[in-house]
Backbone as JSON, one array per atom type, in Angstrom:
{
  "sequence": "MAGERGRVPSVEFVCAVAAERFGTAGSCLVVIGTSGVAKVRSASGALAVRIAEIEVTVGEGPIRDALELASPVLVGDLDAVRVLRRWPLFAPLAVEEGARACFAFPLAVGVVRSGVVVLLNGTPIVPEPAILRDALLFADLLLARMLGEQVAGGGTVPGPAEDEFPLVGREVHQATGMVAGQLNTHPDIAFARLRARAFAEGRRLSEVAADVVARRTRFVPDPGTE",
  "N": [[242.11, 220.86, -66.43], [245.48, 221.2, -65.39], [246.11, 221.91, -62.8], [243.64, 221.22, -61.41], [243.73, 218.54, -61.5], [245.3, 217.86, -59.45], [248.08, 218.1, -60.0], [251.1, 220.07, -60.21], [251.1, 222.89, -62.35], [252.9, 222.98, -65.37], [255.72, 224.97, -66.55], [255.47, 225.56, -69.46], [252.74, 225.04, -69.71], [251.65, 227.15, -68.08], [252.39, 229.3, -69.71], [250.89, 228.88, -71.96], [248.45, 229.17, -71.02], [248.47, 231.94, -70.22], [248.81, 233.27, -72.76], [246.39, 232.49, -73.89], [244.62, 233.68, -72.0], [245.09, 236.51, -72.24], [244.35, 236.96, -74.94], [246.21, 237.23, -77.0], [248.18, 237.24, -79.93], [250.43, 235.74, -80.04], [252.94, 234.22, -77.96], [255.97, 233.95, -76.01], [258.64, 232.41, -74.0], [261.53, 233.28, -72.83], [264.42, 232.06, -71.45], [267.04, 232.28, -69.08], [269.98, 230.58, -68.94], [272.35, 228.83, -66.71], [274.82, 229.71, -67.5], [274.34, 232.15, -68.51], [273.37, 232.32, -71.03], [270.84, 233.02, -73.16], [267.68, 231.55, -74.26], [264.92, 230.5, -76.31], [262.39, 228.93, -74.5], [259.69, 228.18, -74.59], [257.09, 228.61, -76.9], [254.39, 230.2, -78.7], [253.41, 229.81, -81.75], [254.86, 230.79, -84.83], [255.49, 233.47, -84.99], [256.41, 234.52, -82.56], [258.82, 233.22, -82.06], [260.3, 234.29, -84.27], [260.34, 236.99, -83.65], [261.96, 237.1, -81.46], [264.29, 236.11, -82.67], [264.84, 238.3, -84.41], [265.64, 240.2, -82.64], [268.15, 239.25, -81.78], [269.5, 239.45, -84.23], [269.67, 242.23, -84.77], [270.27, 243.4, -82.42], [268.85, 244.81, -80.5], [265.82, 245.72, -78.73], [262.54, 244.85, -77.2], [262.76, 242.5, -75.45], [265.53, 242.27, -74.8], [265.64, 244.7, -73.37], [263.92, 244.43, -71.3], [265.28, 242.49, -69.89], [267.64, 243.73, -69.2], [266.86, 245.89, -67.75], [265.33, 244.88, -65.86], [262.65, 245.18, -65.64], [259.21, 245.72, -66.66], [258.49, 246.07, -70.24], [256.35, 247.77, -72.16], [254.69, 247.93, -74.97], [252.38, 249.4, -76.96], [252.09, 249.97, -79.59], [254.05, 249.11, -82.04], [254.68, 250.43, -84.27], [254.59, 253.05, -83.91], [255.98, 256.41, -83.72], [257.65, 257.11, -81.67], [258.46, 254.53, -80.68], [259.78, 253.66, -82.98], [261.95, 255.39, -83.04], [263.21, 254.57, -80.58], [263.84, 251.91, -81.1], [265.25, 251.56, -83.85], [266.01, 249.66, -85.52], [264.96, 247.19, -84.89], [262.05, 247.57, -84.56], [260.86, 248.32, -87.12], [261.18, 245.81, -88.54], [259.92, 243.98, -86.92], [257.3, 244.88, -87.1], [256.95, 244.47, -89.9], [256.99, 241.63, -89.9], [254.53, 241.18, -88.61], [253.82, 241.85, -86.05], [252.49, 244.09, -83.87], [251.99, 244.97, -81.29], [253.75, 244.61, -78.27], [254.49, 243.06, -75.23], [256.61, 242.77, -72.75], [257.67, 240.88, -69.83], [259.86, 240.87, -67.29], [261.39, 237.86, -65.59], [262.29, 238.17, -62.63], [264.07, 238.46, -59.64], [265.41, 240.68, -57.48], [268.92, 240.69, -58.31], [268.81, 238.45, -59.73], [268.03, 237.08, -62.59], [265.77, 235.24, -64.41], [264.53, 235.03, -66.89], [262.3, 236.12, -69.58], [258.85, 236.8, -70.14], [256.91, 237.03, -72.94], [254.41, 238.65, -74.62], [252.62, 239.05, -77.66], [250.95, 240.83, -80.19], [248.92, 241.23, -83.07], [247.65, 243.64, -83.83], [247.57, 247.12, -82.84], [247.31, 247.7, -79.43], [245.96, 248.96, -76.24], [246.43, 247.91, -73.28], [244.24, 247.27, -70.4], [244.59, 248.42, -66.98], [243.89, 246.33, -65.21], [244.51, 244.08, -66.76], [247.17, 244.23, -67.15], [248.12, 243.93, -64.41], [247.13, 241.32, -64.03], [248.86, 240.06, -65.94], [251.33, 240.43, -64.69], [251.12, 238.83, -62.36], [251.11, 236.4, -63.61], [253.62, 236.39, -64.56], [254.97, 236.23, -62.2], [254.13, 233.73, -61.24], [255.3, 232.11, -63.1], [257.89, 232.58, -62.71], [258.28, 231.53, -60.04], [257.58, 228.74, -60.69], [259.66, 228.14, -62.46], [261.93, 228.48, -60.67], [261.34, 226.47, -58.8], [261.55, 224.33, -60.33], [264.3, 224.19, -60.83], [265.24, 223.87, -58.12], [264.24, 221.46, -57.59], [265.52, 219.87, -59.44], [268.15, 220.06, -58.53], [269.59, 222.08, -59.52], [271.25, 225.25, -60.1], [270.45, 228.69, -59.29], [270.16, 230.91, -62.02], [272.39, 233.56, -62.92], [272.66, 237.09, -63.74], [272.0, 238.2, -67.07], [274.13, 237.82, -69.82], [275.87, 240.55, -71.54], [275.98, 240.19, -74.27], [273.83, 238.71, -75.15], [273.18, 236.23, -76.44], [270.98, 234.72, -78.06], [270.5, 232.12, -79.56], [270.58, 229.11, -81.63], [272.07, 225.8, -81.83], [273.11, 225.59, -84.34], [273.81, 228.16, -85.08], [275.79, 228.71, -83.3], [277.78, 226.88, -84.2], [278.14, 227.88, -86.79], [279.26, 230.33, -86.14], [281.72, 229.65, -84.97], [282.9, 228.55, -87.39], [282.95, 230.75, -88.99], [284.67, 232.33, -87.63], [287.0, 230.88, -87.76], [287.36, 231.07, -90.67], [287.79, 233.77, -90.89], [289.83, 234.12, -89.19], [289.57, 235.28, -86.6], [288.26, 236.63, -83.47], [285.51, 234.82, -81.79], [283.34, 236.55, -80.97], [283.52, 238.71, -82.83], [283.12, 237.35, -85.15], [280.44, 236.37, -84.78], [279.21, 238.86, -84.8], [279.58, 239.59, -87.46], [277.95, 237.52, -88.76], [275.55, 238.35, -87.89], [275.36, 240.9, -89.04], [275.43, 240.24, -91.82], [273.1, 238.82, -92.07], [271.19, 240.76, -91.5], [271.74, 242.66, -93.48], [271.12, 241.25, -95.83], [268.46, 240.91, -95.35], [267.6, 238.47, -94.12], [266.99, 235.62, -92.05], [268.78, 234.99, -89.11], [269.34, 232.33, -88.52], [269.0, 231.17, -91.0], [271.21, 232.14, -92.55], [273.18, 231.11, -90.96], [272.77, 228.42, -91.42], [273.52, 228.16, -94.04], [276.28, 228.74, -93.92], [277.16, 226.47, -92.37], [276.52, 224.43, -94.09], [278.28, 225.08, -96.07], [277.62, 226.7, -98.2], [278.0, 229.27, -97.97], [280.65, 231.35, -97.45], [282.8, 233.29, -95.48], [284.99, 236.0, -96.12], [288.1, 237.68, -95.29], [288.2, 241.11, -94.8], [289.63, 243.41, -97.27], [293.08, 244.15, -96.77], [293.17, 243.33, -94.14], [294.54, 241.11, -93.33]],
  "CA": [[243.29, 221.69, -66.07], [246.58, 220.5, -64.65], [246.0, 222.05, -61.25], [242.54, 220.59, -61.03], [244.0, 217.11, -61.36], [246.3, 217.58, -58.38], [249.46, 218.24, -60.4], [251.53, 221.42, -60.44], [251.14, 223.12, -63.7], [254.21, 223.18, -65.92], [256.12, 226.28, -67.21], [254.76, 225.59, -70.77], [251.25, 225.16, -69.39], [251.39, 228.48, -67.59], [252.68, 230.25, -70.76], [249.86, 228.73, -72.86], [247.2, 229.77, -70.32], [248.66, 233.36, -70.3], [248.48, 233.76, -74.02], [244.85, 232.48, -74.02], [243.93, 234.64, -71.06], [245.1, 237.78, -72.65], [243.95, 236.87, -76.23], [247.38, 237.64, -77.88], [248.37, 236.41, -81.19], [251.54, 234.9, -79.86], [253.67, 234.32, -76.66], [257.17, 233.11, -75.8], [259.23, 232.4, -72.89], [262.9, 233.42, -73.01], [264.9, 231.82, -70.19], [268.51, 232.36, -68.95], [270.64, 229.46, -68.3], [273.32, 229.23, -65.64], [275.98, 230.39, -68.14], [273.95, 233.48, -68.9], [272.93, 232.33, -72.38], [269.34, 233.12, -73.32], [267.06, 230.77, -75.33], [263.4, 230.31, -76.32], [261.96, 227.76, -73.98], [258.36, 227.87, -75.0], [256.61, 229.71, -77.77], [253.1, 229.73, -79.29], [253.37, 230.34, -83.16], [256.27, 231.12, -85.38], [255.78, 234.95, -84.86], [257.21, 234.78, -81.25], [260.27, 232.82, -82.36], [260.79, 235.14, -85.24], [260.56, 238.25, -83.05], [263.2, 236.75, -80.59], [265.54, 236.05, -83.59], [265.11, 239.65, -85.01], [266.37, 240.89, -81.63], [269.58, 238.81, -81.86], [270.19, 239.95, -85.35], [269.87, 243.73, -84.75], [270.93, 243.8, -81.11], [267.95, 245.76, -79.76], [264.48, 245.29, -78.67], [261.95, 244.8, -75.69], [263.23, 241.37, -74.58], [266.8, 242.76, -74.24], [265.48, 245.8, -72.5], [263.29, 243.86, -70.07], [266.29, 241.73, -69.2], [268.78, 244.59, -68.71], [266.21, 246.79, -66.77], [264.58, 244.0, -64.83], [261.26, 245.94, -65.55], [258.29, 245.38, -67.86], [258.52, 246.83, -71.41], [254.99, 247.73, -72.56], [254.64, 248.69, -76.34], [251.08, 249.14, -77.53], [252.1, 250.1, -81.01], [255.52, 249.08, -82.53], [254.91, 251.34, -85.54], [254.61, 254.48, -83.37], [257.19, 257.24, -84.04], [258.5, 257.0, -80.52], [259.11, 253.3, -80.75], [260.76, 253.59, -84.15], [263.14, 256.05, -82.59], [263.81, 253.83, -79.47], [264.44, 250.71, -81.72], [265.11, 251.95, -85.21], [266.28, 248.59, -86.42], [264.0, 246.15, -84.51], [260.56, 247.94, -84.62], [260.29, 248.09, -88.58], [261.29, 244.42, -88.88], [258.91, 243.3, -86.17], [256.07, 245.29, -87.8], [256.97, 243.68, -91.1], [256.6, 240.16, -89.53], [253.18, 241.03, -88.29], [253.74, 242.14, -84.75], [252.2, 245.47, -83.71], [252.1, 245.26, -79.94], [254.67, 243.7, -77.56], [254.66, 243.3, -73.78], [257.72, 241.8, -72.12], [257.67, 240.95, -68.45], [261.01, 239.97, -66.71], [261.07, 237.0, -64.52], [263.41, 238.5, -61.91], [263.99, 238.79, -58.07], [266.69, 241.3, -57.19], [269.74, 240.73, -59.38], [268.4, 237.21, -60.29], [267.03, 237.13, -63.83], [265.63, 234.01, -64.91], [263.99, 235.16, -68.21], [261.35, 237.11, -69.86], [257.76, 236.26, -70.79], [256.61, 238.02, -74.05], [253.07, 238.61, -75.3], [252.53, 239.71, -78.87], [249.62, 241.05, -80.91], [248.91, 241.7, -84.46], [247.14, 244.9, -83.93], [247.86, 247.94, -81.71], [246.29, 247.66, -78.3], [246.28, 249.59, -75.04], [245.92, 247.08, -72.32], [243.76, 247.95, -69.23], [245.4, 248.14, -65.89], [243.58, 245.01, -64.62], [245.04, 243.08, -67.6], [248.62, 244.3, -66.78], [248.14, 243.36, -63.1], [247.11, 239.87, -64.15], [250.1, 239.66, -66.6], [252.47, 240.39, -63.73], [250.86, 237.63, -61.66], [251.42, 235.29, -64.53], [255.02, 236.34, -64.54], [255.53, 235.73, -60.9], [253.87, 232.39, -61.31], [256.29, 231.58, -64.01], [259.34, 232.54, -62.08], [258.11, 230.52, -59.02], [257.62, 227.47, -61.19], [261.07, 227.88, -62.96], [262.85, 228.28, -59.54], [260.93, 225.32, -58.31], [262.17, 223.26, -61.21], [265.72, 224.27, -60.53], [265.55, 223.45, -56.85], [263.85, 219.96, -57.67], [266.55, 219.19, -60.25], [269.37, 220.19, -57.96], [270.36, 223.03, -60.26], [271.46, 226.55, -59.31], [269.68, 229.78, -59.83], [270.95, 231.69, -62.93], [272.78, 234.93, -62.66], [272.2, 238.12, -64.72], [272.09, 237.77, -68.49], [275.45, 238.45, -70.39], [275.62, 241.68, -72.41], [275.9, 239.72, -75.64], [272.4, 238.17, -75.34], [273.25, 235.21, -77.59], [269.65, 233.83, -78.12], [270.69, 231.4, -80.79], [270.59, 227.73, -81.55], [273.36, 225.22, -81.94], [273.7, 225.83, -85.63], [274.43, 229.45, -85.11], [277.11, 228.54, -82.52], [278.67, 226.11, -85.05], [278.51, 228.79, -87.93], [280.05, 231.26, -85.6], [282.95, 229.05, -84.96], [283.39, 228.36, -88.66], [283.29, 232.14, -89.54], [285.83, 232.73, -86.78], [288.13, 230.21, -88.42], [287.62, 231.69, -91.93], [288.31, 235.14, -90.84], [290.99, 234.18, -88.24], [289.25, 236.31, -85.68], [287.56, 236.18, -82.27], [284.07, 234.51, -82.08], [282.39, 237.75, -80.87], [283.49, 239.39, -84.08], [282.41, 236.43, -86.17], [279.04, 236.5, -84.53], [278.79, 240.25, -85.29], [279.61, 239.42, -88.94], [276.91, 236.85, -89.11], [274.24, 239.17, -87.66], [275.46, 241.88, -90.1], [275.16, 239.62, -93.06], [271.7, 238.52, -92.0], [270.43, 242.1, -91.56], [272.07, 243.29, -94.79], [270.4, 240.37, -96.81], [267.06, 240.68, -95.09], [267.37, 237.04, -93.91], [267.01, 235.11, -90.59], [270.13, 234.61, -88.63], [269.49, 230.89, -88.6], [269.2, 230.77, -92.48], [272.6, 232.44, -92.96], [274.11, 230.15, -90.31], [272.62, 227.14, -92.11], [274.33, 228.24, -95.38], [277.65, 228.58, -93.49], [277.42, 225.15, -91.93], [276.39, 223.63, -95.3], [279.35, 225.46, -96.8], [277.13, 227.31, -99.31], [278.31, 230.65, -97.86], [281.93, 231.41, -96.84], [283.19, 234.69, -95.25], [286.36, 236.23, -96.36], [288.52, 238.82, -94.62], [288.22, 242.46, -95.53], [290.93, 243.79, -97.85], [294.0, 244.85, -95.93], [293.08, 243.08, -92.72], [295.39, 240.03, -93.21]],
  "C": [[244.25, 220.83, -65.15], [246.33, 220.67, -63.13], [244.79, 221.39, -60.77], [242.66, 219.11, -60.78], [245.06, 216.87, -60.23], [247.81, 217.78, -58.78], [249.77, 219.76, -60.7], [251.65, 221.67, -61.83], [252.63, 223.43, -64.15], [254.44, 224.66, -66.36], [255.34, 226.5, -68.52], [253.28, 225.75, -70.62], [250.9, 226.65, -68.96], [251.37, 229.5, -68.77], [251.4, 230.06, -71.79], [248.63, 229.43, -72.24], [247.21, 231.4, -70.41], [248.26, 233.84, -71.62], [247.02, 233.64, -74.35], [244.11, 233.52, -73.21], [243.9, 236.08, -71.69], [244.75, 237.95, -74.28], [244.97, 237.47, -77.24], [247.49, 236.71, -78.88], [249.68, 235.5, -81.01], [252.27, 235.16, -78.47], [255.0, 233.55, -76.79], [257.86, 233.37, -74.54], [260.78, 232.29, -73.05], [263.5, 233.11, -71.62], [266.52, 231.96, -70.36], [269.09, 231.24, -68.26], [271.74, 229.8, -67.22], [274.71, 229.83, -66.24], [275.6, 231.75, -68.61], [273.39, 233.49, -70.32], [271.36, 232.31, -72.42], [268.78, 232.2, -74.54], [265.54, 230.8, -75.29], [263.04, 228.9, -75.74], [260.61, 227.3, -74.45], [257.7, 229.03, -75.89], [255.32, 229.27, -78.46], [253.13, 230.59, -80.73], [254.78, 230.8, -83.45], [256.51, 232.59, -85.13], [256.77, 235.15, -83.59], [258.66, 234.36, -81.51], [260.93, 233.77, -83.25], [261.24, 236.51, -84.51], [261.84, 238.21, -82.13], [264.47, 236.76, -81.58], [265.87, 237.49, -84.13], [265.92, 240.34, -83.85], [267.94, 240.55, -81.58], [270.22, 239.41, -83.09], [270.54, 241.43, -85.32], [270.36, 244.26, -83.4], [270.17, 244.66, -80.24], [266.58, 245.21, -79.73], [263.82, 245.15, -77.28], [262.37, 243.65, -74.95], [264.55, 241.71, -73.95], [266.62, 243.79, -73.16], [264.96, 245.33, -71.11], [264.35, 243.18, -69.23], [267.26, 242.6, -68.52], [268.12, 245.55, -67.61], [265.65, 246.1, -65.66], [263.21, 244.77, -64.67], [260.6, 245.69, -66.86], [258.57, 246.38, -68.89], [257.16, 246.69, -72.07], [254.85, 248.62, -73.87], [253.29, 248.38, -76.81], [251.05, 249.18, -78.97], [253.57, 250.12, -81.52], [255.75, 250.02, -83.66], [254.75, 252.8, -85.14], [255.97, 255.2, -83.48], [258.18, 257.05, -82.91], [259.26, 255.7, -80.35], [260.03, 253.08, -81.85], [262.0, 254.23, -83.68], [263.9, 255.27, -81.49], [264.51, 252.53, -80.18], [264.42, 250.79, -83.32], [265.37, 250.78, -86.17], [265.22, 247.35, -86.14], [262.61, 246.55, -84.88], [260.14, 247.7, -86.08], [260.21, 246.62, -88.92], [260.21, 243.68, -88.2], [257.47, 243.64, -86.72], [255.92, 244.49, -89.17], [256.5, 242.29, -90.92], [255.18, 240.1, -89.06], [252.87, 241.31, -86.85], [253.5, 243.73, -84.54], [252.24, 245.85, -82.27], [253.06, 244.16, -79.24], [254.61, 244.12, -76.12], [255.5, 242.24, -73.22], [257.79, 242.04, -70.64], [258.78, 240.09, -67.96], [260.62, 239.14, -65.62], [262.41, 237.29, -63.71], [263.06, 238.78, -60.49], [265.43, 239.38, -57.76], [267.52, 241.28, -58.58], [269.54, 239.4, -60.12], [267.56, 237.37, -61.45], [266.97, 235.92, -64.59], [265.04, 233.97, -66.43], [262.98, 236.24, -68.36], [260.17, 236.41, -70.45], [257.11, 237.37, -71.7], [255.24, 237.72, -74.69], [253.06, 239.55, -76.47], [251.25, 239.82, -79.47], [249.76, 241.57, -82.19], [248.35, 242.97, -84.89], [247.47, 245.82, -82.72], [246.77, 247.79, -80.62], [246.88, 248.43, -77.04], [245.67, 248.76, -73.93], [245.35, 247.77, -71.04], [244.53, 247.58, -68.1], [245.17, 246.79, -65.24], [244.38, 244.0, -65.46], [246.56, 243.07, -67.23], [248.85, 243.7, -65.39], [248.11, 241.75, -63.18], [248.39, 239.27, -64.91], [251.33, 239.61, -65.54], [252.3, 239.15, -62.78], [251.22, 236.51, -62.38], [252.99, 235.19, -64.5], [255.55, 235.83, -63.32], [255.15, 234.33, -60.75], [254.92, 231.55, -62.05], [257.69, 231.39, -63.38], [259.33, 231.57, -60.94], [258.26, 229.08, -59.55], [259.06, 227.13, -61.65], [262.04, 227.61, -61.76], [262.53, 226.99, -58.89], [261.56, 224.19, -58.95], [263.67, 223.08, -61.05], [266.06, 223.6, -59.19], [265.27, 221.8, -56.99], [264.91, 219.3, -58.39], [267.95, 219.45, -59.79], [270.31, 221.18, -58.69], [270.6, 224.28, -59.39], [270.6, 227.61, -60.0], [270.57, 230.55, -60.73], [271.31, 233.05, -62.47], [272.15, 235.97, -63.75], [272.6, 237.73, -66.08], [273.44, 238.6, -68.86], [275.05, 239.55, -71.39], [275.26, 241.25, -73.85], [274.51, 239.11, -76.12], [272.38, 237.1, -76.48], [272.03, 234.2, -77.7], [269.71, 233.18, -79.47], [270.7, 229.95, -80.6], [272.01, 227.15, -81.75], [273.92, 225.5, -83.31], [274.33, 227.12, -85.79], [275.78, 229.49, -84.41], [278.19, 227.87, -83.46], [279.14, 227.0, -86.15], [279.47, 229.83, -87.29], [281.52, 230.82, -85.5], [283.79, 228.91, -86.39], [283.82, 229.73, -89.27], [284.59, 232.64, -88.78], [287.13, 232.14, -87.39], [288.41, 230.76, -89.84], [288.19, 233.01, -91.91], [289.49, 235.31, -89.88], [290.79, 235.33, -87.28], [288.53, 235.71, -84.48], [286.01, 235.84, -82.51], [283.09, 235.61, -82.04], [282.41, 238.54, -82.16], [282.91, 238.61, -85.11], [280.89, 236.4, -86.04], [278.47, 237.84, -85.06], [278.63, 240.21, -86.77], [278.43, 238.66, -89.49], [275.6, 237.65, -88.94], [274.26, 240.27, -88.74], [275.04, 241.46, -91.5], [273.61, 239.26, -93.21], [270.82, 239.76, -92.16], [270.6, 242.64, -92.9], [271.27, 242.62, -95.89], [268.84, 240.22, -96.48], [266.71, 239.28, -94.7], [267.38, 236.78, -92.49], [268.41, 234.68, -90.35], [270.32, 233.05, -88.76], [269.59, 230.4, -90.1], [270.6, 231.0, -92.89], [273.5, 231.41, -92.19], [274.03, 228.72, -91.04], [273.46, 227.01, -93.37], [275.82, 228.22, -95.06], [278.0, 227.17, -93.2], [277.45, 224.19, -93.12], [277.51, 223.96, -96.36], [278.89, 226.01, -98.23], [277.53, 228.78, -99.24], [279.77, 230.62, -97.07], [282.25, 233.01, -96.68], [284.7, 234.8, -95.53], [286.89, 237.59, -95.68], [288.4, 240.07, -95.61], [289.57, 242.74, -96.11], [291.8, 244.45, -96.88], [293.92, 244.41, -94.5], [294.03, 241.83, -92.44], [296.82, 240.38, -93.11]]
}
């Protein structure tokens, strides 16, 4: 173990230990940069990355709620009726991808929100109180490590996340700019159009963005908007 060798464990190491400790099918750490932009820093398995991407596409879900509320979001069964009502777009897609339980723990102190650690499972589960207490301890440890990294690197502590929650990669940003030019519109509207296209076609946001960048897909203004 890293700690046993006298070295301070990294953020990625703590995430991996947390996933193993709780026996979950996947985990991811979503962090907030100084500009308020969210991104996946660490993930175990494709499921965790896909769940985060689904949230961006549909604009709802446990990661967003954990960030906005600065409170844990614990969902033992994503296919439950009350969950489907809470997240009518996110929940069915998450279940379709193979996620049935999701536990999101914000990394926050007061108004400072550094990110969210997410644990996913492929079957519905009801965690015991002791497990939840341990998960909160892991979240506190991750927050301490992240703040320690920022201080050591001379960086500043990030502020609250922006409402738009743009958890996307560079290619999506590039595609957003291209769509904004094609439609002669604001980037926020272009990003919304990208998300809508991905949702309507049942595709990943990154896939639609790749098609735009490669010029396989072009957006045209709606009739009467020019």
